[in-house]
C-alpha positions as CSV (number, residue, x, y, z in Angstrom):
1,M,94.7,104.2,67.5
2,L,92.2,105.9,65.3
3,A,89.3,104.3,63.4
4,V,86.7,106.1,61.3
5,F,83.3,104.9,60.1
6,Y,81.3,107.2,57.8
7,G,78.8,107.4,55.0
8,N,75.1,107.9,54.3
9,D,74.1,104.5,55.5
10,T,73.9,105.8,59.1
11,V,72.6,102.6,60.5
12,K,75.3,100.4,59.1
13,V,78.0,103.0,60.0
14,R,76.9,102.8,63.7
15,L,76.6,99.0,63.7
16,K,80.0,98.5,62.2
17,A,81.6,101.1,64.6
18,R,80.0,99.4,67.6
19,D,81.3,96.0,66.5
20,F,84.8,97.4,66.1
21,A,84.6,99.0,69.5
22,E,83.6,95.7,71.1
23,S,86.5,94.0,69.4
24,K,89.0,96.5,70.9
25,K,87.6,96.4,74.4
26,Q,89.9,94.8,77.0
27,E,89.4,93.4,80.4
28,M,88.7,96.2,83.0
29,T,87.8,98.7,80.3
30,E,84.6,99.8,78.8
31,V,83.4,101.6,75.7
32,V,82.8,105.3,76.3
33,D,80.4,107.1,74.0
34,L,81.0,110.8,73.4
35,E,79.0,113.3,71.5
36,L,81.4,115.7,69.7
37,T,78.9,118.6,70.2
38,E,79.2,118.1,74.0
39,L,83.0,118.2,74.2
40,G,84.6,121.5,75.3
41,P,87.7,123.1,73.8
42,G,90.8,121.0,74.3
43,Q,89.0,118.0,75.7
44,L,89.8,115.7,72.7
45,A,93.6,116.5,73.1
46,G,93.3,115.9,76.8
47,L,91.7,112.5,76.3
48,A,94.4,111.5,73.8
49,G,97.1,112.2,76.3
50,S,95.4,110.8,79.4
51,V,96.3,107.6,81.2
52,S,93.6,105.2,82.5
53,L,93.5,104.7,86.3
54,F,92.3,101.1,85.7
55,G,95.0,100.0,83.3
56,G,94.6,98.9,79.8
57,A,93.6,100.9,76.7
58,Q,90.3,102.8,76.8
59,V,87.9,102.7,73.9
60,Y,86.1,106.0,72.9
61,V,83.4,106.3,70.3
62,I,83.0,109.9,69.2
63,D,79.8,110.7,67.3
64,A,80.7,113.6,64.9
65,S,77.7,113.2,62.6
66,T,75.7,116.2,63.9
67,A,78.6,118.4,64.8
68,L,78.9,122.0,63.5
69,V,81.9,123.2,61.6
70,E,83.7,124.6,64.6
71,A,83.6,121.4,66.6
72,K,84.4,119.3,63.5
73,S,87.5,121.5,62.8
74,E,88.9,120.8,66.3
75,L,88.3,117.1,65.8
76,L,90.2,117.1,62.4
77,E,93.1,119.0,64.0
78,A,93.2,116.5,66.8
79,L,93.2,113.4,64.6
80,P,97.0,112.9,64.6
81,E,97.1,112.9,68.4
82,L,94.2,110.5,68.6
83,A,96.0,108.2,66.2
84,R,99.2,108.2,68.3
85,S,97.3,107.5,71.5
86,T,97.5,104.1,73.2
87,D,93.7,104.3,73.6
88,T,91.4,103.5,70.7
89,F,89.3,106.4,69.3
90,I,86.5,105.5,66.9
91,V,84.9,108.4,65.0
92,I,81.4,108.1,63.6
93,D,80.5,110.6,60.8
94,G,78.0,111.0,58.0
95,P,78.6,111.6,54.3
96,L,81.9,113.6,53.8
97,L,83.3,116.1,51.3
98,V,86.3,114.9,49.5
99,G,88.6,117.2,51.4
100,T,87.4,115.9,54.8
101,S,87.6,112.3,53.8
102,K,91.2,112.8,52.7
103,I,92.1,114.2,56.2
104,Y,90.5,111.2,57.9
105,K,92.2,108.8,55.6
106,A,95.6,110.4,56.1
107,A,95.3,110.0,59.9
108,A,93.2,106.8,60.5
109,D,94.6,103.4,61.1
110,H,91.3,101.9,60.0
111,I,88.6,103.6,57.9
112,E,85.3,102.4,56.4
113,E,82.7,104.1,54.3
114,H,79.2,102.7,54.1
115,K,76.8,103.8,51.4
116,R,73.1,103.1,51.2
117,R,72.1,101.4,48.0
118,D,68.9,102.9,46.7
119,D,67.6,99.5,45.6
120,A,68.5,97.7,48.8
121,G,65.6,96.7,50.9
122,F,65.7,96.9,54.7
123,N,66.8,93.8,56.5
124,N,64.5,93.5,59.5
125,F,66.9,91.0,61.1
126,A,69.3,93.8,61.8
127,L,66.9,94.7,64.5
128,A,67.3,91.3,66.0
129,D,71.1,91.7,66.0
130,A,70.9,95.1,67.7
131,L,68.7,93.5,70.4
132,L,71.3,90.7,70.8
133,K,74.0,93.2,71.3
134,R,71.8,95.3,73.6
135,D,72.8,98.3,71.5
136,K,69.9,100.7,72.4
137,K,71.1,103.5,70.1
138,S,71.4,101.2,67.0
139,L,68.1,99.6,67.9
140,W,66.4,103.0,68.0
141,L,67.9,104.0,64.6
142,L,66.9,100.7,63.1
143,L,63.4,101.0,64.3
144,A,63.1,104.3,62.4
145,E,64.8,102.8,59.3
146,A,62.5,99.8,59.3
147,R,59.4,102.1,59.5
148,L,60.7,104.3,56.7
149,A,61.2,101.1,54.6
150,G,57.6,100.2,55.1
151,S,57.8,97.6,57.9
152,S,54.8,97.6,60.2
153,D,55.1,97.8,63.9
154,E,53.6,94.3,64.2
155,E,56.3,92.9,61.8
156,I,59.0,94.5,63.9
157,I,57.5,93.1,67.1
158,G,57.5,89.7,65.5
159,I,61.2,89.9,64.7
160,L,62.1,91.1,68.2
161,W,59.8,88.4,69.8
162,W,61.6,85.7,67.7
163,Q,65.0,86.9,68.9
164,L,63.9,87.0,72.6
165,K,62.4,83.5,72.2
166,T,65.7,82.2,70.7
167,M,67.5,83.7,73.6
168,R,65.2,82.1,76.1
169,L,65.6,78.7,74.4
170,A,69.4,79.1,74.4
171,A,69.4,80.0,78.1
172,A,67.4,76.8,79.0
173,S,69.4,74.3,76.9
174,T,72.9,73.0,76.1
175,S,72.6,72.5,72.4
176,A,70.8,73.8,69.3
177,D,69.4,70.3,68.5
178,A,67.8,70.0,71.9
179,V,65.5,73.0,71.2
180,G,65.1,72.6,67.4
181,L,67.2,75.6,66.4
182,K,70.0,76.0,63.7
183,D,73.5,76.3,65.1
184,F,74.1,79.8,63.8
185,P,71.2,81.7,65.5
186,Y,71.5,79.4,68.6
187,N,75.2,80.2,69.1
188,K,74.7,83.9,68.5
189,A,71.9,83.9,71.2
190,K,74.0,81.9,73.6
191,R,76.9,84.4,73.4
192,A,74.6,87.3,73.9
193,L,73.2,86.0,77.2
194,S,76.1,87.5,79.1
195,K,74.7,91.0,78.4
196,F,71.5,90.3,80.3
197,K,71.0,89.7,84.0
198,P,69.0,86.6,85.1
199,G,65.3,87.2,84.5
200,E,65.8,90.2,82.1
201,I,65.1,88.3,78.9
202,E,61.8,86.9,80.4
203,G,60.9,90.4,81.5
204,L,61.5,91.9,78.1
205,S,59.5,89.2,76.5
206,R,56.5,89.9,78.8
207,A,56.9,93.7,78.2
208,L,56.9,93.2,74.4
209,L,53.9,90.9,74.5
210,S,52.1,93.5,76.6
211,V,52.9,96.2,74.0
212,L,51.0,94.2,71.4
213,H,48.1,93.0,73.6
214,E,47.5,96.5,75.0
215,S,47.4,98.0,71.6
216,R,45.0,95.4,70.2
217,A,42.7,96.0,73.2
218,G,42.6,99.7,72.4
219,R,44.6,100.8,75.4
220,G,47.4,102.8,73.8
221,D,49.2,103.6,70.6
222,L,51.3,100.7,69.2
223,D,53.9,103.0,67.7
224,V,54.5,104.9,71.0
225,A,54.5,101.8,73.1
226,L,57.1,100.1,70.8
227,E,59.4,103.1,71.0
228,R,59.1,103.1,74.8
229,F,60.0,99.4,74.8
230,V,63.1,100.0,72.6
231,L,64.3,102.7,75.0
232,E,64.0,100.3,77.9
233,V,66.1,97.5,76.4
């Protein structure tokens, strides 16, 4: 199977591709991230024809957004093989020329384009969703996007802190009413707990609070410390 996610809204493209990858993941398999620029000649075709030693279909996410023409050409030629594979191949790309988009559309079983609206403001709660999914790459991209849109680091920390607090409350309770939360954020947080080991959410909460306190005490740059926190999620 072949799915393609592309467009100039790079954050949404990656988030949607990641959601799709998780929906296709089976028991005993994992999502494998690949950079097209790091694949050697013939490797794509080899992956398309390979058989998993662990059984079940593999899920590969191929980032082609920064690939040069030579690497992109090999990918485009391999699309029919990827589409015929019993594994799932998900391609991430940026804005496309008409000719390239037609090639993708002709081969893909599923394709989505995501365009950024010039008048659309940044939704800081996308950061909270990326934290819930423990999607470090998307969280990093969203941090940059939020800053470009004018969000301060303290605003961003506030959103991340709120999400961690919601997860802590969900972990320590059996219902949304018991901790004074709405059902929707509570249930999302409850489902996300499986991605974190015991004690990790508390550790992240302490680390995020330390980022803010250390900066206010003049012991480090807030922007650098926040970036370091995101990379450690």
